[in-house]
MIVEX-39583 format. One record per residue (C-alpha): x, y, z; residue in three letters; residue number from 0. Coordinates in steps of 0.25 Angstrom, whole numbers, plus 5000, padded with zeros to 4 digits. Last residue first. Example, Ala and Ser with C-alpha at 12.3 -4.5 7.8 and 13.67 -1.06 7.14 Angstrom:
REM residues 2
> 5055 / 4996 / 5029 / ser / 1
> 5049 / 4982 / 5031 / ala / 0
//
This chain:
REM residues 311
> 5071 / 5099 / 4940 / asn / 310
> 5066 / 5088 / 4932 / lys / 309
> 5051 / 5088 / 4929 / lys / 308
> 5044 / 5074 / 4931 / pro / 307
> 5042 / 5066 / 4918 / arg / 306
> 5029 / 5059 / 4919 / tyr / 305
> 5026 / 5049 / 4907 / thr / 304
> 5022 / 5038 / 4916 / pro / 303
> 5010 / 5047 / 4921 / leu / 302
> 5009 / 5050 / 4936 / phe / 301
> 5017 / 5063 / 4937 / pro / 300
> 5010 / 5069 / 4925 / ile / 299
> 5020 / 5079 / 4919 / ser / 298
> 5024 / 5070 / 4907 / tyr / 297
> 5009 / 5068 / 4904 / thr / 296
> 5009 / 5082 / 4898 / trp / 295
> 5018 / 5077 / 4887 / lys / 294
> 5008 / 5068 / 4881 / met / 293
> 5015 / 5058 / 4871 / lys / 292
> 5021 / 5050 / 4882 / arg / 291
> 5007 / 5047 / 4887 / leu / 290
> 5002 / 5042 / 4874 / ala / 289
> 5013 / 5032 / 4873 / lys / 288
> 5011 / 5028 / 4887 / met / 287
> 4996 / 5024 / 4885 / gly / 286
> 4996 / 5010 / 4889 / val / 285
> 5002 / 5002 / 4901 / pro / 284
> 5006 / 5015 / 4908 / phe / 283
> 5020 / 5016 / 4912 / asp / 282
> 5026 / 5011 / 4925 / tyr / 281
> 5033 / 4999 / 4920 / thr / 280
> 5040 / 5007 / 4909 / ser / 279
> 5040 / 5007 / 4894 / thr / 278
> 5049 / 5014 / 4884 / glu / 277
> 5042 / 5016 / 4870 / glu / 276
> 5044 / 5031 / 4871 / gly / 275
> 5047 / 5036 / 4885 / thr / 274
> 5047 / 5031 / 4899 / thr / 273
> 5045 / 5041 / 4910 / pro / 272
> 5057 / 5046 / 4919 / glu / 271
> 5052 / 5047 / 4933 / ser / 270
> 5060 / 5036 / 4940 / thr / 269
> 5060 / 5032 / 4955 / leu / 268
> 5073 / 5026 / 4959 / asn / 267
> 5070 / 5015 / 4969 / met / 266
> 5083 / 5008 / 4971 / glu / 265
> 5092 / 5020 / 4969 / asn / 264
> 5083 / 5030 / 4977 / ala / 263
> 5081 / 5019 / 4988 / trp / 262
> 5097 / 5017 / 4990 / ala / 261
> 5099 / 5032 / 4990 / ile / 260
> 5088 / 5035 / 5001 / leu / 259
> 5092 / 5023 / 5010 / gly / 258
> 5092 / 5032 / 5022 / arg / 257
> 5107 / 5028 / 5025 / glu / 256
> 5111 / 5031 / 5011 / glu / 255
> 5103 / 5045 / 5011 / pro / 254
> 5111 / 5048 / 5024 / thr / 253
> 5104 / 5049 / 5038 / gly / 252
> 5100 / 5060 / 5048 / pro / 251
> 5087 / 5057 / 5055 / val / 250
> 5076 / 5067 / 5050 / thr / 249
> 5072 / 5061 / 5036 / asn / 248
> 5072 / 5047 / 5040 / asp / 247
> 5066 / 5050 / 5053 / leu / 246
> 5054 / 5058 / 5047 / phe / 245
> 5052 / 5048 / 5036 / cys / 244
> 5052 / 5036 / 5046 / gly / 243
> 5043 / 5043 / 5056 / ile / 242
> 5033 / 5047 / 5045 / leu / 241
> 5033 / 5033 / 5038 / gly / 240
> 5031 / 5026 / 5051 / gly / 239
> 5020 / 5035 / 5056 / val / 238
> 5013 / 5035 / 5042 / leu / 237
> 5014 / 5019 / 5041 / ile / 236
> 5009 / 5018 / 5055 / ser / 235
> 4996 / 5026 / 5054 / thr / 234
> 4991 / 5029 / 5068 / ser / 233
> 5000 / 5041 / 5070 / cys / 232
> 4993 / 5048 / 5058 / ile / 231
> 4979 / 5044 / 5061 / val / 230
> 4981 / 5048 / 5076 / thr / 229
> 4987 / 5062 / 5071 / leu / 228
> 4975 / 5065 / 5062 / val / 227
> 4965 / 5061 / 5073 / ser / 226
> 4971 / 5069 / 5083 / asp / 225
> 4973 / 5081 / 5074 / leu / 224
> 4958 / 5080 / 5071 / ile / 223
> 4954 / 5079 / 5086 / glu / 222
> 4963 / 5091 / 5090 / asn / 221
> 4967 / 5091 / 5104 / gly / 220
> 4980 / 5084 / 5101 / thr / 219
> 4976 / 5071 / 5108 / gln / 218
> 4984 / 5059 / 5101 / ile / 217
> 4983 / 5047 / 5111 / ala / 216
> 4968 / 5045 / 5109 / asn / 215
> 4970 / 5032 / 5102 / pro / 214
> 4980 / 5026 / 5112 / his / 213
> 4981 / 5011 / 5109 / ala / 212
> 4979 / 5014 / 5094 / ile / 211
> 4989 / 5025 / 5095 / leu / 210
> 4999 / 5016 / 5100 / trp / 209
> 4998 / 5007 / 5089 / lys / 208
> 4999 / 5018 / 5079 / pro / 207
> 5012 / 5023 / 5086 / leu / 206
> 5019 / 5009 / 5087 / val / 205
> 5019 / 5005 / 5073 / leu / 204
> 5024 / 5018 / 5067 / ser / 203
> 5034 / 5019 / 5079 / phe / 202
> 5040 / 5005 / 5076 / phe / 201
> 5042 / 5007 / 5061 / met / 200
> 5047 / 5021 / 5061 / ser / 199
> 5056 / 5019 / 5073 / phe / 198
> 5063 / 5006 / 5067 / gly / 197
> 5065 / 5012 / 5053 / ile / 196
> 5070 / 5026 / 5058 / ile / 195
> 5079 / 5019 / 5069 / tyr / 194
> 5085 / 5009 / 5059 / leu / 193
> 5088 / 5020 / 5049 / asn / 192
> 5096 / 5028 / 5059 / arg / 191
> 5103 / 5016 / 5064 / ser / 190
> 5108 / 5013 / 5050 / ser / 189
> 5111 / 4999 / 5047 / asn / 188
> 5098 / 4999 / 5039 / leu / 187
> 5104 / 5008 / 5029 / gln / 186
> 5092 / 5011 / 5020 / val / 185
> 5088 / 5005 / 5007 / tyr / 184
> 5084 / 4992 / 5012 / gln / 183
> 5074 / 4998 / 5021 / leu / 182
> 5064 / 4998 / 5009 / ala / 181
> 5064 / 4983 / 5011 / ser / 180
> 5056 / 4985 / 5024 / leu / 179
> 5044 / 4989 / 5016 / gly / 178
> 5045 / 4977 / 5007 / phe / 177
> 5047 / 4968 / 5019 / ala / 176
> 5035 / 4973 / 5026 / ser / 175
> 5026 / 4971 / 5013 / ile / 174
> 5032 / 4957 / 5012 / met / 173
> 5028 / 4954 / 5026 / gly / 172
> 5014 / 4961 / 5023 / phe / 171
> 5012 / 4951 / 5012 / met / 170
> 5016 / 4938 / 5018 / ile / 169
> 5009 / 4941 / 5032 / cys / 168
> 4997 / 4946 / 5024 / phe / 167
> 4996 / 4933 / 5016 / met / 166
> 4997 / 4925 / 5029 / gly / 165
> 4986 / 4934 / 5036 / gly / 164
> 4977 / 4932 / 5024 / val / 163
> 4978 / 4917 / 5024 / ile / 162
> 4976 / 4917 / 5039 / pro / 161
> 4964 / 4926 / 5037 / glu / 160
> 4956 / 4916 / 5028 / pro / 159
> 4952 / 4921 / 5015 / ile / 158
> 4938 / 4925 / 5016 / ile / 157
> 4940 / 4939 / 5012 / ile / 156
> 4945 / 4935 / 4998 / phe / 155
> 4932 / 4928 / 4995 / val / 154
> 4924 / 4940 / 5000 / ala / 153
> 4930 / 4949 / 4988 / gly / 152
> 4924 / 4940 / 4978 / phe / 151
> 4911 / 4940 / 4985 / lys / 150
> 4911 / 4955 / 4986 / asn / 149
> 4913 / 4958 / 4971 / val / 148
> 4916 / 4972 / 4970 / val / 147
> 4928 / 4974 / 4979 / gly / 146
> 4933 / 4960 / 4976 / gln / 145
> 4932 / 4963 / 4961 / ile / 144
> 4940 / 4976 / 4962 / leu / 143
> 4951 / 4968 / 4970 / met / 142
> 4952 / 4957 / 4960 / leu / 141
> 4954 / 4968 / 4949 / ala / 140
> 4965 / 4974 / 4957 / ser / 139
> 4972 / 4961 / 4959 / ala / 138
> 4971 / 4959 / 4944 / tyr / 137
> 4977 / 4972 / 4941 / gln / 136
> 4988 / 4970 / 4952 / ile / 135
> 4992 / 4957 / 4946 / val / 134
> 4992 / 4963 / 4932 / arg / 133
> 5002 / 4973 / 4936 / arg / 132
> 5012 / 4962 / 4938 / ser / 131
> 5022 / 4962 / 4950 / gly / 130
> 5021 / 4948 / 4955 / ile / 129
> 5032 / 4943 / 4964 / lys / 128
> 5021 / 4937 / 4973 / thr / 127
> 5027 / 4941 / 4986 / val / 126
> 5033 / 4954 / 4982 / gly / 125
> 5021 / 4958 / 4974 / ile / 124
> 5012 / 4954 / 4986 / ala / 123
> 5021 / 4963 / 4995 / gly / 122
> 5018 / 4975 / 4986 / val / 121
> 5003 / 4971 / 4987 / asn / 120
> 5004 / 4971 / 5002 / glu / 119
> 5010 / 4985 / 5002 / gly / 118
> 4998 / 4991 / 4996 / phe / 117
> 5000 / 5003 / 4987 / thr / 116
> 4989 / 5013 / 4991 / asn / 115
> 4974 / 5014 / 4992 / thr / 114
> 4968 / 5020 / 5004 / gly / 113
> 4958 / 5013 / 5013 / asn / 112
> 4944 / 5018 / 5017 / gly / 111
> 4937 / 5013 / 5005 / ser / 110
> 4924 / 5021 / 5002 / gly / 109
> 4924 / 5021 / 4987 / met / 108
> 4929 / 5036 / 4987 / ile / 107
> 4940 / 5032 / 4997 / gly / 106
> 4945 / 5021 / 4988 / ala / 105
> 4945 / 5030 / 4976 / phe / 104
> 4953 / 5041 / 4984 / val / 103
> 4963 / 5030 / 4989 / thr / 102
> 4964 / 5024 / 4974 / gly / 101
> 4967 / 5038 / 4969 / leu / 100
> 4978 / 5040 / 4979 / gly / 99
> 4984 / 5026 / 4976 / glu / 98
> 4983 / 5030 / 4961 / phe / 97
> 4991 / 5042 / 4963 / gly / 96
> 5002 / 5035 / 4971 / ile / 95
> 5003 / 5025 / 4960 / gly / 94
> 5004 / 5035 / 4949 / arg / 93
> 5014 / 5044 / 4956 / asn / 92
> 5023 / 5031 / 4958 / ile / 91
> 5022 / 5028 / 4943 / ala / 90
> 5025 / 5042 / 4939 / his / 89
> 5037 / 5042 / 4948 / val / 88
> 5043 / 5030 / 4942 / pro / 87
> 5042 / 5016 / 4948 / pro / 86
> 5055 / 5009 / 4951 / pro / 85
> 5057 / 4998 / 4940 / pro / 84
> 5050 / 4985 / 4940 / ala / 83
> 5055 / 4972 / 4946 / gly / 82
> 5041 / 4969 / 4953 / cys / 81
> 5048 / 4970 / 4967 / met / 80
> 5055 / 4983 / 4963 / lys / 79
> 5042 / 4989 / 4958 / ala / 78
> 5035 / 4986 / 4970 / thr / 77
> 5045 / 4992 / 4979 / thr / 76
> 5046 / 5005 / 4970 / pro / 75
> 5031 / 5006 / 4972 / tyr / 74
> 5030 / 5002 / 4987 / tyr / 73
> 5038 / 5014 / 4992 / ser / 72
> 5028 / 5024 / 4985 / ile / 71
> 5017 / 5016 / 4990 / ser / 70
> 5022 / 5018 / 5005 / glu / 69
> 5023 / 5033 / 5003 / val / 68
> 5009 / 5034 / 4997 / thr / 67
> 5004 / 5025 / 5008 / cys / 66
> 5010 / 5035 / 5019 / ala / 65
> 5004 / 5047 / 5012 / leu / 64
> 4991 / 5040 / 5010 / val / 63
> 4990 / 5036 / 5025 / gly / 62
> 4994 / 5050 / 5030 / ala / 61
> 4983 / 5056 / 5021 / leu / 60
> 4973 / 5045 / 5026 / met / 59
> 4976 / 5049 / 5040 / gly / 58
> 4976 / 5064 / 5037 / ile / 57
> 4963 / 5063 / 5029 / val / 56
> 4956 / 5055 / 5040 / gly / 55
> 4961 / 5064 / 5051 / ala / 54
> 4956 / 5076 / 5044 / val / 53
> 4942 / 5070 / 5041 / ser / 52
> 4935 / 5067 / 5028 / val / 51
> 4922 / 5058 / 5027 / thr / 50
> 4918 / 5051 / 5014 / pro / 49
> 4903 / 5050 / 5011 / trp / 48
> 4897 / 5036 / 5013 / gly / 47
> 4902 / 5022 / 5013 / trp / 46
> 4898 / 5020 / 4998 / gln / 45
> 4904 / 5033 / 4994 / gly / 44
> 4910 / 5029 / 4981 / pro / 43
> 4905 / 5015 / 4976 / tyr / 42
> 4909 / 5000 / 4979 / pro / 41
> 4902 / 4990 / 4971 / met / 40
> 4898 / 4977 / 4979 / arg / 39
> 4895 / 4964 / 4973 / phe / 38
> 4893 / 4950 / 4977 / trp / 37
> 4888 / 4953 / 4991 / ser / 36
> 4896 / 4947 / 5003 / ser / 35
> 4889 / 4938 / 5013 / asp / 34
> 4892 / 4925 / 5006 / gly / 33
> 4907 / 4928 / 5004 / ile / 32
> 4909 / 4934 / 5018 / ile / 31
> 4903 / 4921 / 5024 / arg / 30
> 4916 / 4913 / 5021 / ile / 29
> 4923 / 4922 / 5031 / lys / 28
> 4927 / 4910 / 5041 / val / 27
> 4925 / 4899 / 5031 / asp / 26
> 4939 / 4899 / 5026 / thr / 25
> 4945 / 4896 / 5040 / arg / 24
> 4958 / 4902 / 5043 / ala / 23
> 4952 / 4912 / 5052 / pro / 22
> 4947 / 4902 / 5061 / his / 21
> 4932 / 4904 / 5064 / gly / 20
> 4928 / 4889 / 5066 / thr / 19
> 4941 / 4881 / 5069 / pro / 18
> 4951 / 4878 / 5058 / phe / 17
> 4953 / 4864 / 5053 / tyr / 16
> 4938 / 4863 / 5050 / asp / 15
> 4941 / 4853 / 5038 / tyr / 14
> 4935 / 4863 / 5028 / met / 13
> 4942 / 4875 / 5035 / thr / 12
> 4956 / 4868 / 5033 / leu / 11
> 4953 / 4866 / 5019 / leu / 10
> 4949 / 4880 / 5017 / ala / 9
> 4961 / 4885 / 5024 / cys / 8
> 4970 / 4877 / 5014 / leu / 7
> 4962 / 4883 / 5003 / ile / 6
> 4965 / 4897 / 5008 / trp / 5
> 4979 / 4893 / 5010 / met / 4
> 4981 / 4889 / 4995 / ile / 3
> 4973 / 4901 / 4990 / thr / 2
> 4982 / 4910 / 4998 / ile / 1
> 4995 / 4904 / 4993 / thr / 0
//
Protein backbone atom coordinates (compact mmCIF):
# COMPACT_ATOMS: atom_id res chain seq x y z
CA UNK A 1 0.00 0.00 0.00
CA UNK A 2 2.82 2.39 0.87
CA UNK A 3 4.52 1.69 -2.47
CA UNK A 4 1.31 2.27 -4.43
CA UNK A 5 0.60 5.56 -2.69
CA UNK A 6 4.24 6.62 -3.13
CA UNK A 7 3.98 5.99 -6.87
CA UNK A 8 0.70 7.93 -6.97
CA UNK A 9 2.32 10.89 -5.20
CA UNK A 10 5.21 10.73 -7.68
CA UNK A 11 2.82 10.85 -10.64
CA UNK A 12 0.89 13.78 -9.14
CA UNK A 13 4.19 15.55 -8.50
CA UNK A 14 5.31 14.92 -12.07
CA UNK A 15 2.18 16.63 -13.43
CA UNK A 16 2.43 19.49 -10.85
CA UNK A 17 -0.91 18.65 -9.27
CA UNK A 18 0.44 19.74 -5.88
CA UNK A 19 1.82 23.25 -5.34
CA UNK A 20 5.51 23.77 -4.59
CA UNK A 21 6.42 22.72 -1.08
CA UNK A 22 3.30 20.61 -0.55
CA UNK A 23 4.08 17.73 1.86
CA UNK A 24 2.60 15.20 -0.58
CA UNK A 25 5.19 16.05 -3.26
CA UNK A 26 7.98 13.51 -3.63
CA UNK A 27 10.59 16.15 -4.44
CA UNK A 28 10.29 18.14 -1.19
CA UNK A 29 13.03 16.20 0.59
CA UNK A 30 14.83 14.80 -2.44
CA UNK A 31 17.97 16.80 -1.60
CA UNK A 32 18.46 14.69 1.51
CA UNK A 33 19.69 11.79 -0.63
CA UNK A 34 22.30 13.94 -2.36
CA UNK A 35 23.44 15.63 0.84
CA UNK A 36 23.82 12.36 2.78
CA UNK A 37 27.16 10.60 2.90
CA UNK A 38 27.36 7.00 1.81
CA UNK A 39 28.55 5.42 5.05
CA UNK A 40 28.59 6.39 8.70
CA UNK A 41 29.73 4.05 11.43
CA UNK A 42 28.44 4.90 14.95
CA UNK A 43 30.85 4.42 17.81
CA UNK A 44 30.79 4.81 21.62
CA UNK A 45 31.16 8.34 22.93
CA UNK A 46 30.66 10.01 19.55
CA UNK A 47 28.70 12.85 21.18
CA UNK A 48 31.07 13.33 24.09
CA UNK A 49 31.22 11.97 27.63
CA UNK A 50 27.89 10.99 29.20
CA UNK A 51 26.50 13.22 31.93
CA UNK A 52 24.58 12.07 34.98
CA UNK A 53 22.01 14.06 36.95
CA UNK A 54 19.47 13.12 39.58
CA UNK A 55 16.57 14.43 37.50
CA UNK A 56 17.79 12.55 34.45
CA UNK A 57 18.24 9.29 36.34
CA UNK A 58 14.83 9.55 38.03
CA UNK A 59 13.17 10.48 34.76
CA UNK A 60 14.73 7.60 32.85
CA UNK A 61 14.04 5.21 35.74
CA UNK A 62 10.39 6.20 35.67
CA UNK A 63 10.30 5.67 31.93
CA UNK A 64 12.05 2.30 32.19
CA UNK A 65 9.67 1.07 34.89
CA UNK A 66 6.64 2.18 32.89
CA UNK A 67 7.99 0.60 29.70
CA UNK A 68 8.79 -2.62 31.55
CA UNK A 69 5.21 -2.92 32.75
CA UNK A 70 4.03 -2.05 29.25
CA UNK A 71 6.27 -4.70 27.68
CA UNK A 72 5.08 -7.39 30.08
CA UNK A 73 1.52 -6.69 28.95
CA UNK A 74 2.57 -6.76 25.28
CA UNK A 75 4.18 -10.22 25.45
CA UNK A 76 0.97 -12.21 26.14
CA UNK A 77 -0.96 -9.99 23.71
CA UNK A 78 1.53 -10.68 20.92
CA UNK A 79 1.52 -14.40 21.69
CA UNK A 80 -2.27 -14.43 21.55
CA UNK A 81 -2.31 -12.67 18.16
CA UNK A 82 0.26 -15.11 16.77
CA UNK A 83 -1.61 -18.15 18.06
CA UNK A 84 1.27 -19.07 20.36
CA UNK A 85 0.93 -20.23 23.96
CA UNK A 86 1.33 -17.64 26.74
CA UNK A 87 5.02 -16.85 27.33
CA UNK A 88 6.61 -18.63 30.29
CA UNK A 89 8.40 -16.77 33.04
CA UNK A 90 11.88 -17.39 31.63
CA UNK A 91 10.88 -15.92 28.24
CA UNK A 92 9.54 -12.76 29.88
CA UNK A 93 12.71 -12.45 31.97
CA UNK A 94 14.80 -12.85 28.83
CA UNK A 95 12.81 -10.23 26.96
CA UNK A 96 12.99 -7.63 29.74
CA UNK A 97 16.70 -8.35 30.21
CA UNK A 98 17.51 -7.75 26.55
CA UNK A 99 15.47 -4.55 26.58
CA UNK A 100 17.67 -3.36 29.45
CA UNK A 101 20.86 -4.35 27.64
CA UNK A 102 19.59 -2.59 24.52
CA UNK A 103 18.96 0.59 26.51
CA UNK A 104 22.48 0.47 27.96
CA UNK A 105 24.00 -0.15 24.53
CA UNK A 106 21.97 2.71 23.01
CA UNK A 107 23.25 5.06 25.70
CA UNK A 108 26.84 3.98 25.11
CA UNK A 109 26.44 4.63 21.38
CA UNK A 110 25.04 8.10 22.05
CA UNK A 111 21.37 7.46 21.41
CA UNK A 112 19.04 9.32 23.76
CA UNK A 113 16.18 6.85 23.53
CA UNK A 114 15.59 3.66 25.46
CA UNK A 115 14.85 0.26 23.97
CA UNK A 116 11.60 -1.51 24.71
CA UNK A 117 8.74 -3.35 23.05
CA UNK A 118 7.29 -0.92 20.52
CA UNK A 119 3.52 -0.88 20.44
CA UNK A 120 3.52 -0.03 16.73
CA UNK A 121 5.17 -3.36 15.96
CA UNK A 122 2.53 -5.15 18.00
CA UNK A 123 -0.08 -3.31 15.98
CA UNK A 124 1.71 -4.27 12.75
CA UNK A 125 1.41 -7.95 13.69
CA UNK A 126 -2.32 -7.48 14.20
CA UNK A 127 -2.73 -5.70 10.85
CA UNK A 128 -0.54 -7.97 8.69
CA UNK A 129 -1.35 -11.24 10.52
CA UNK A 130 2.33 -12.16 10.19
CA UNK A 131 4.02 -13.45 13.33
CA UNK A 132 7.10 -15.12 11.85
CA UNK A 133 10.43 -14.53 13.56
CA UNK A 134 12.06 -14.30 10.15
CA UNK A 135 10.20 -11.03 9.50
CA UNK A 136 11.65 -9.53 12.69
CA UNK A 137 15.13 -10.75 11.76
CA UNK A 138 14.94 -9.28 8.25
CA UNK A 139 13.56 -6.01 9.62
CA UNK A 140 16.45 -5.85 12.09
CA UNK A 141 18.92 -6.36 9.24
CA UNK A 142 17.29 -3.52 7.28
CA UNK A 143 17.52 -1.21 10.29
CA UNK A 144 21.20 -2.01 10.72
CA UNK A 145 21.79 -1.21 7.05
CA UNK A 146 19.87 2.07 7.41
CA UNK A 147 22.03 3.03 10.38
CA UNK A 148 25.29 2.45 8.50
CA UNK A 149 24.44 3.22 4.85
CA UNK A 150 23.08 6.76 4.96
CA UNK A 151 21.88 6.77 1.36
CA UNK A 152 19.68 3.78 2.05
CA UNK A 153 18.22 5.36 5.17
CA UNK A 154 17.59 8.65 3.34
CA UNK A 155 15.31 6.85 0.87
CA UNK A 156 12.83 6.18 3.68
CA UNK A 157 13.09 9.74 4.99
CA UNK A 158 11.75 11.18 1.72
CA UNK A 159 8.47 9.25 1.99
CA UNK A 160 5.74 11.92 1.69
CA UNK A 161 4.32 12.97 5.04
CA UNK A 162 0.66 12.17 4.20
CA UNK A 163 1.66 8.55 3.56
CA UNK A 164 3.47 8.37 6.89
CA UNK A 165 0.50 10.02 8.60
CA UNK A 166 -1.95 7.56 7.10
CA UNK A 167 0.23 4.66 8.14
CA UNK A 168 0.45 6.03 11.69
CA UNK A 169 -3.34 6.43 11.85
CA UNK A 170 -3.76 2.73 11.14
CA UNK A 171 -0.91 1.57 13.34
CA UNK A 172 -1.67 3.70 16.38
CA UNK A 173 -5.36 2.98 15.96
CA UNK A 174 -4.54 -0.71 16.31
CA UNK A 175 -2.27 0.03 19.27
CA UNK A 176 -5.02 1.96 21.04
CA UNK A 177 -7.49 -0.82 20.33
CA UNK A 178 -5.13 -3.47 21.70
CA UNK A 179 -4.53 -1.38 24.80
CA UNK A 180 -8.25 -0.95 25.40
CA UNK A 181 -8.84 -4.65 24.73
CA UNK A 182 -7.27 -5.37 28.12
CA UNK A 183 -10.43 -3.90 29.65
CA UNK A 184 -12.41 -6.93 28.43
CA UNK A 185 -11.39 -8.72 31.62
CA UNK A 186 -12.90 -6.14 34.00
CA UNK A 187 -16.57 -5.49 34.60
CA UNK A 188 -17.29 -2.35 32.58
CA UNK A 189 -20.76 -2.03 34.09
CA UNK A 190 -19.13 -1.25 37.44
CA UNK A 191 -19.10 2.43 38.42
CA UNK A 192 -15.87 1.75 40.34
CA UNK A 193 -14.04 0.56 37.23
CA UNK A 194 -15.47 3.31 35.04
CA UNK A 195 -14.28 5.95 37.48
CA UNK A 196 -10.76 4.50 37.69
CA UNK A 197 -10.43 4.14 33.91
CA UNK A 198 -11.81 7.56 33.09
CA UNK A 199 -9.93 9.49 35.74
CA UNK A 200 -6.60 7.74 35.02
CA UNK A 201 -6.79 8.39 31.28
CA UNK A 202 -8.05 11.96 31.52
CA UNK A 203 -5.72 13.16 34.29
CA UNK A 204 -2.65 11.60 32.63
CA UNK A 205 -3.37 13.75 29.56
CA UNK A 206 -4.27 16.95 31.40
CA UNK A 207 -1.42 17.16 33.93
CA UNK A 208 1.49 17.07 31.39
CA UNK A 209 -0.31 19.63 29.21
CA UNK A 210 -0.80 21.89 32.22
CA UNK A 211 2.89 21.64 33.14
CA UNK A 212 3.85 22.64 29.59
CA UNK A 213 1.73 25.77 29.96
CA UNK A 214 3.08 26.40 33.49
CA UNK A 215 6.72 25.16 33.47
CA UNK A 216 7.57 26.80 36.81
CA UNK A 217 4.50 25.61 38.70
CA UNK A 218 6.44 23.18 40.91
CA UNK A 219 8.48 25.20 43.42
CA UNK A 220 9.62 23.21 46.46
CA UNK A 221 12.74 25.28 47.16
CA UNK A 222 15.01 22.45 46.00
CA UNK A 223 16.05 22.66 42.36
CA UNK A 224 16.83 18.94 42.05
CA UNK A 225 13.51 17.93 43.60
CA UNK A 226 11.70 20.38 41.33
CA UNK A 227 13.31 18.79 38.27
CA UNK A 228 12.49 15.27 39.44
CA UNK A 229 8.84 16.06 40.15
CA UNK A 230 8.50 17.93 36.86
CA UNK A 231 9.87 14.97 34.89
CA UNK A 232 7.61 12.51 36.71
CA UNK A 233 4.47 14.62 36.34
CA UNK A 234 5.24 15.29 32.66
CA UNK A 235 5.34 11.58 31.77
CA UNK A 236 1.79 10.67 30.78
CA UNK A 237 2.24 6.92 30.87
CA UNK A 238 3.72 7.09 34.36
CA UNK A 239 1.03 9.43 35.70
CA UNK A 240 -1.77 7.28 34.31
CA UNK A 241 -0.18 4.05 35.47
CA UNK A 242 0.45 5.28 39.00
CA UNK A 243 -3.03 6.72 39.39
CA UNK A 244 -4.68 3.62 37.96
CA UNK A 245 -2.58 1.30 40.12
CA UNK A 246 -3.23 3.35 43.26
CA UNK A 247 -6.97 3.59 42.74
CA UNK A 248 -7.34 -0.05 41.72
CA UNK A 249 -5.61 -1.18 44.90
CA UNK A 250 -7.31 1.26 47.28
CA UNK A 251 -10.89 1.50 46.04
CA UNK A 252 -12.74 -1.62 47.28
CA UNK A 253 -13.63 -4.16 44.62
CA UNK A 254 -13.96 -7.92 44.22
CA UNK A 255 -11.37 -9.93 42.22
CA UNK A 256 -14.05 -10.69 39.63
CA UNK A 257 -14.94 -7.01 39.35
CA UNK A 258 -11.28 -6.05 38.92
CA UNK A 259 -10.77 -8.70 36.24
CA UNK A 260 -8.01 -10.51 38.12
CA UNK A 261 -9.53 -13.97 37.81
CA UNK A 262 -10.40 -13.64 34.11
CA UNK A 263 -6.92 -12.27 33.34
CA UNK A 264 -5.21 -15.08 35.27
CA UNK A 265 -7.21 -17.72 33.41
CA UNK A 266 -6.57 -16.14 30.00
CA UNK A 267 -2.90 -15.23 30.45
CA UNK A 268 -1.69 -18.07 32.62
CA UNK A 269 2.09 -17.68 32.68
CA UNK A 270 3.80 -21.03 33.06
CA UNK A 271 7.20 -21.79 34.49
CA UNK A 272 7.49 -25.50 33.76
CA UNK A 273 10.38 -26.18 31.35
CA UNK A 274 10.22 -28.69 28.53
CA UNK A 275 11.90 -32.03 29.03
CA UNK A 276 13.38 -34.70 26.81
CA UNK A 277 12.47 -34.39 23.14
CA UNK A 278 9.59 -32.04 23.89
CA UNK A 279 9.95 -28.65 22.22
CA UNK A 280 8.48 -25.27 23.00
CA UNK A 281 7.96 -22.04 21.10
CA UNK A 282 10.15 -20.30 23.67
CA UNK A 283 13.08 -22.74 23.66
CA UNK A 284 16.40 -21.86 22.04
CA UNK A 285 16.63 -22.99 18.40
CA UNK A 286 19.82 -24.93 19.18
CA UNK A 287 21.59 -26.24 22.26
CA UNK A 288 18.58 -27.35 24.30
CA UNK A 289 19.90 -30.89 24.80
CA UNK A 290 23.15 -29.53 26.21
CA UNK A 291 21.30 -27.12 28.51
CA UNK A 292 19.12 -29.87 29.93
CA UNK A 293 22.20 -31.88 30.85
CA UNK A 294 23.62 -29.03 32.94
CA UNK A 295 21.75 -28.96 36.26
CA UNK A 296 23.01 -25.48 37.19
CA UNK A 297 20.99 -23.98 34.33
CA UNK A 298 17.79 -24.88 36.21
CA UNK A 299 18.38 -21.95 38.57
CA UNK A 300 19.09 -19.30 35.89
CA UNK A 301 15.82 -17.35 35.56
CA UNK A 302 16.26 -16.41 31.88
CA UNK A 303 17.13 -19.85 30.50
CA UNK A 304 14.46 -22.18 29.06
CA UNK A 305 15.44 -24.84 31.60
CA UNK A 306 14.62 -22.57 34.55
CA UNK A 307 12.72 -24.26 37.35
CA UNK A 308 11.63 -21.87 40.11
CA UNK A 309 11.76 -23.19 43.63
CA UNK A 310 8.36 -24.15 44.94
CA UNK A 311 7.48 -23.07 48.46
